N, C-alpha and C positions, 0 to 999 in steps of 0.2 A: 473444618479442614480448609475450606476456601479462604477463611479469614487468615489462616496461617500463611497461605501462599501470598495473599495480598500484603501481609506484614513483611514478607521477604522482599517485596518490591520496594517498600517505603523505608526499611531500616536495614543497614548493612551488618549490624552486629549479629543477628541471628544467622545470616548467611555464612559468616566467618566461623561462628561457633558450631554450626551444623554442617561443616564441610563434608563429613562422611555421607550425609543425606544428599547434598547438592552435587557433590563430585567435583572433578577438576574443571569442568566447564560451568562457569557461573555467570550467566548473562544479566544478573540483577545488580551487579556491583557498578558503582559509578565509573570506575576506570574502564570497565568494559564498554559502557555506553559512550564514553568519550572517544575510545579507540578500540574497537573489537578485533582489529586485524592481527595483533600479536597472538591473541587466543586462538584465532582461526588457524594461524600458521602452526601452532602447537598441535591442534587437532589433525591437521593434514600430515604432520610428521609421524603420527601413530601408525603402527602396523595394521591395526584394525579400528573400525569406527567405535567411538565411545558408547558404552551402554550407560544409561542414566536412570536412577531410581525415580526421578521426577517424571519420566516418560512411561512409567509402568513397565519397566524393563525394556523399553525401546531404545533406539540408537540415534546418535547425532551424526549427520553426514556433512562433511566439509569439502570433499573433493568434487570437482566438476562432473566427472563421469558418473560418480555415484549418485549425485543429485539428479542428473538427467535421467538415469535409469529409474530412480524412485518415482520421479514425477510422471513417468510414462508406464509405470507398472500397474496393470489392471488389478493386481491383488491388493493394492494399497488404496484405501478409500479416503474420500474427503468428508465423509459423514462422521464428524467428531463425536456424535452421541454414542457411537459404538466403542469408543476408547475406554479402556479400563479405568484410567485416571479420571475421565469424565464421569463415569458411574460412581466413583468414590466421592468426588467433589459435589456432584449434583447441583451445578450452578443455576439450573432452571427451576429449582424448588421454590414454590411460592409465587411464581410468575404466571401471568394469564395465558390461557391456551392460544389466544390470538397472537400474542407476542412471540411465544415459542414457535408457533406455526410460521410466522413471518421470518424468523431467524433460520429455521431449518428448511425453508423453501428457497433460500438464496442459491445462486449458482455455485457459491463457495462451499456449499454443504451437500450438493447433489452429485451422485454418480450416474453414469449411463445406466439405463436409457433415458431416465428423467432429465438428466443434464443435457443430453443430446437434443431432446425435443425442445426444451426451453431455450437453449443456446441458438438453435436453428431459427426459432421464431424471433428472438431478439436481434439476431444478425440482420434480419430483414429491415429493421428500423435503425440500427446503429451501424451505418455503413460509412466507408471512407468519404463518400460524397457529402454526408452530413457534416463530417469534421472539416472538410475543405470549405464548405459554405460558412463555417464559423470563423475562419481565419481573419476576415476583415473585422469582425466584432472582437476577437481576441486582441488584435492589434489596437483597436480603438480603446479597449479597456486598459491595456498596458499604458498607452499614451495618457489616458485620463488619470490613472493612478500616479504616474510619474509627474504629471503637471501639478498635482496637489502638493508634492514635496520639493519640487525643483527650487523654489525660492528659499526654502529653509536650508538648502545645501547639506542636508542630513536626512537620514531615514533609518527606520528599522526594516530591513528587507522582508522579514517574515511578516510582521504586522502590517506593513504598508503595501506589500505587493504579493508575496507568496501565498498568503492566506486569502485575501479578498479576490484575487484573480480567478482561481478555480471555482470558488463558490458562485461568483457572478456568471461565469461561463456555463456552469452546470445549470444554474437557474434559467439562463436563456435557452439552453439546449432543451430542458424539460418544458419550458413554457410557463414558468412561474412568474406572476406579475411582479414588477419592480418593488411595489410597496410591501410585499411579503418576504423579501429576500433576507431580511434580518432574522426572521423566524427560521428560515431555511438554514442559516449559519448555525443558530443555536441547536437545531435538531441534528445537523450534521456533526457538530462537535460531540454531542451526547452519544450518537449512534456509532461514532468511530471507535468508541471503547470496545465494541465487539470484535474489532480486528485484533485486539490484544486484551482479552478479558481479565487477565491478572492485574491490569491497571485500574480496574474498577474497585477502588478501595472501599467504597460503601456498598458494594454489590451491584446488581443490575437494575435496581428499582428506578433509578434516574433514567437509565436507558429505556426502560419500558414506558415511562411517562412521555419521553420524547417520541417514541414509536407511536404511542396512542394518539398524541397530538398530531403527528405527521399523518397518520392513517386517516383521522377525521378530516384533515385538510385535503389530502390527496383524493379521497373518495368523492368529494365534491368536484374536484378538478376532473377526475375521470368521467363523471356523469356529464359535466359540461362539454368535454371534448367528444364524447359519444354523440351528443346532441348537435354540436357545432364544431367539427374538426378544424384545427389550425395547422400551420406549418411548424410543428414542434414535435419533440420526441414522444411526449405523452400521447398526442393524437395518433402517432404512428404505432405506439405500443397497444393502445386500446383497439386499433384497427387490424393488427396483424392476424392472419389466418392462413393455415396451410392444411389442406385435406380435412377441413372441418374442425381443426384444432385452434383454440384461442387461448389467451392468457386469462387465468382466473384472477379474481380480485386480490387474493393473497399473493399470487405470483407477481402481479403488477406492483403491489406494495413492496415486496421483497426486492424487486429490480430497482425501484426508486431508492430504497434504503442502500442498496449496494452501490449505485451510481453516486449517491450523495457521499457516503462514508469513504469508500475506497478511492473514488475519483478525486475527492478533496485532499485527503491525506497524502496520497502518492505524489500528486503534482506539487503540493506545498513543500514536501521534503526534497523532491528533485530539484526545484529551483534553489532552495536554501543550500543544499549540498554542492550544487554546481557553482554558485557564486563564491562560496567559501573555497572551493578547489581552485578557482581562478585567482583569488587573493593569495593563496598559498603557493601558487605556481606562476609567477609573473612572466616567465618566458612563454608558457603556453597561452597565457592571456594575450600577450603581444602578438603571438602567432594568429590567434583568432581575430584580433582587432585588425591586423594587417590583411587578413583573408576571410571576410565574413561568410564566404561560401562554404567554409568549414563547419558552419553551425550545426548542420544535420549530423555530421560525423562526431562533432563535439558532444552533442547531447547523448549519443550512444555511449561515448566514453564516460561521461558523467554517470550514466546509469550503471555502467560496469564498475567504475572506480569506487563509488560510494553509494550503493544501491538504496533507494528510498524505502524499499521493503527488504528487510534483511533475512527473513525466514518465513517458511511455510511448513505445514506438517501434513502427514498422511497417517491413516490408521490401518493396521493389518486386518483385512477382512478374513484372513485365514492364517494359520501358521505358515511362515515363509522364511526363506533365506534372502536377506537383503544385504548387498555389499559384503558378502561372505560371512554374515552373522545370522544365526538362527533367532528369529523373534516369534513370540507367541501371538495368537489372535487377540486383538484389542490393544496391542502395544503400539506406541506412537513412534513414527520415524520423523525426526526433525530435520528438515532440509535447509541448510544455511546458504541461501542465495548469495549473500554478501561474501561468504567465504569462497564459494564456487567461482564467483566472478573475479577473485584474486588468486585463483589456483595457478601457481607457476608451471604446473604440468600442462595447462591448457593455454595460458596467455604468456607469451614471452615478456620478461621484465614486468610482471603483473602488478607490482606496486608503483610503477611509473605512470603518471598521467600523460597520455599521448592522444591529443585531440584529432590526429589523423590516422589512428589505428585502423587498419583495414580488416583483418580477420577478427571481428568483434561480435561473436555470437553469444552475447551475455544472456544471463537468466533473470534479469531484473523484473521482467514481466511474467516469469514462470516458463513453463514448457508443456507441450501437449494439449490435451482437450481443455485444460483450465487456463490457457494463456489469457492474459488480462484483456478483458473486453474493451477497456478504455485506453489501451496503449497508444493508439493513434492520436487521441485527444491530448493525452499527457505530453506526448512528444511535441505536438503542435504548440501547446502553451509554453513549454520550456524553450523551444526554438525561438519563438517570437519574443518572450520575456528577456532572454539572455542577449539576443542580438540587439534589441532595443536599448537595454541598459548600456551595453558597450558603445553603441552608436551615439546615444543622447548624453551619456555621462561618461565620457572616455577617461576622465581623471579620477573616477571614483576610487576610494580606498576604504578600508574597513578593518574590523576586529578579526585578526587571523586566529585568535585563540578559541573563539566560539565555545566558551566554557559551559554554556547551558545547553544540554541535549535532552531530547525526549527520554523520559524514564520508561523505556519500552524495550522488549527483546525482539519485537517484530518490526516496528517502524523506526527509521533512523533519519534524524534531521535536527538542526539547531532550532531551539525555541525562540532565539533572538539573534540578530546579526546586524550590528550597527555599521552603517555606511556613511561616508561623507565625500564631498567633492568640492 
């Protein structure tokens, strides 16, 4: 069954032929990945949320208020192993117990009180102060990456800046030695599949190999930091303690996995989407170039306008009514963050890019207890990268078509973006 769903990702003809199975909302088609917003608007125009067979009888939410309510509803769980569709697909079959434990121990898969405990411990190490101390290094890394391409007068934004920047920053944050960061990128790419498992065309075996290699590497780092702490996040994580509670080895590995995968992908897509938006909206670009102090507001608008994470989901822990629709236990509620952020009932002129938008409580980082742990870091990286690009390369131009997009229903961003100056 999993192979069937993976085929749906790679080939469009089964999706069109099996429309009764997929339903009117079809996030696997190429036109949806290029521009999902017309589909979102159709969903918002419906009287009731769409019920989808792919979600085990669950629903698709596209309106802002409905998404907020779902993300803060205690009856809806993040433990995807309880989903009826998960039990049918059995994606963990044949995988090692260590790997499965690592996946199911991440913050993205835990409900309170386990989530509350782990998040409280992690917050002690992942503070705004840590992010602020990283700003000079983020700036230095952006400068170095641009220096490498400046004389060429051309670059691929994704390859040359949006990908290497977050990987390097996360490596420095964790305290991974420079000589090992190429391996970190390989592991990060492999583990990111778990953010959208249907993209794993060959199953999760490759992801497990990456996890096993990362676990072996990180266990040695954990031991070294316990013996000799440094000023890095791993040292802080292995040292956290509150009322006698500490992080287990599996929890430590799960956190590193989450920081690597989610932190890398989100920031890469944010930078790519932001620069593309500036190319497509020259008046707003000039506005930002004329007033660089708008960069913080601009990044919030980029997050709203074309969210790097387009969707998240919840599983009904009990039979419940969600957005006026009765769903059974084990059904999935798909929350379309990208649609909610373009909901005209919440944001005036929602399809217009407005870098000075004031009332901008977007949902790009989620809502409630599971609000993105690395939001402050992603914001800082995007602010510095975009401000530096516009300052150092004021005449840059590029491919506004961005014809190559991620084949994903969760992550949104161009896979390549040619720039010149």
